[in-house]
C-alpha positions in Angstrom: 100.2 138.1 140.0 102.8 139.3 138.4 100.9 143.0 136.7 101.0 143.9 140.7 104.4 144.6 140.8 104.6 146.2 137.5 102.2 149.1 138.5 101.5 150.1 142.2 103.2 152.9 141.4 101.6 156.5 143.2 99.0 153.8 144.9 99.6 154.5 148.9 102.0 152.6 151.3 99.3 152.2 153.5 95.8 150.0 152.6 92.7 149.1 154.4 92.1 146.2 153.2 88.9 146.8 151.3 91.9 149.1 148.8 94.2 146.0 149.0 90.7 144.0 147.6 90.1 145.8 144.8 93.9 146.5 143.7 94.3 142.2 144.4 90.7 141.9 141.8 92.2 144.7 139.2 96.0 142.3 139.5 95.4 139.4 141.1 92.4 137.6 140.9 93.3 135.3 137.7 95.9 133.5 139.7 95.4 133.9 142.9 91.3 132.7 143.9 91.0 134.0 147.1 91.9 136.8 149.1 93.2 136.3 151.8 96.0 133.9 149.4 96.7 136.8 148.2 96.8 138.9 151.4 99.2 136.0 153.5 101.8 136.1 149.9 102.4 139.1 151.1 103.0 138.8 154.4 105.0 135.9 154.3 107.3 137.9 151.3 108.2 140.8 153.8 105.7 143.0 150.7 103.0 144.0 153.3 101.9 143.7 156.9 98.7 143.7 158.8 98.6 146.5 161.4 95.9 145.6 163.3 95.6 149.3 165.5 95.5 151.4 161.9 93.4 148.6 160.3 96.1 149.1 157.3 97.9 147.2 155.1 101.5 148.6 155.3 104.1 147.9 153.1 107.8 147.9 153.2 109.7 151.0 152.6 111.9 149.0 150.4 109.1 147.6 148.2 107.7 151.9 148.8 111.0 152.9 147.8 111.6 150.7 144.7 108.2 150.9 143.2 107.3 154.6 144.3 104.0 154.2 146.6 102.9 156.7 148.2 104.2 157.3 152.0 101.5 159.6 153.5 100.3 158.2 156.3 102.7 155.6 156.6 104.3 155.5 159.5 
């Protein structure tokens, strides 16, 4: 899981489920064995929320700025 927090710079603040799954596989798949648990963890700590209308996960602004994520289209 710490690998994710080491390198979110330049990823989008709005991610499709598939994009977040790719990040999970690359950075936390060894620590959190199920993608749904990974996504639930993000939601529980307020890092990202699922937006049904857009069918995307949106990262909270404080993390977007702190991790220097890309804000393109993130409203």
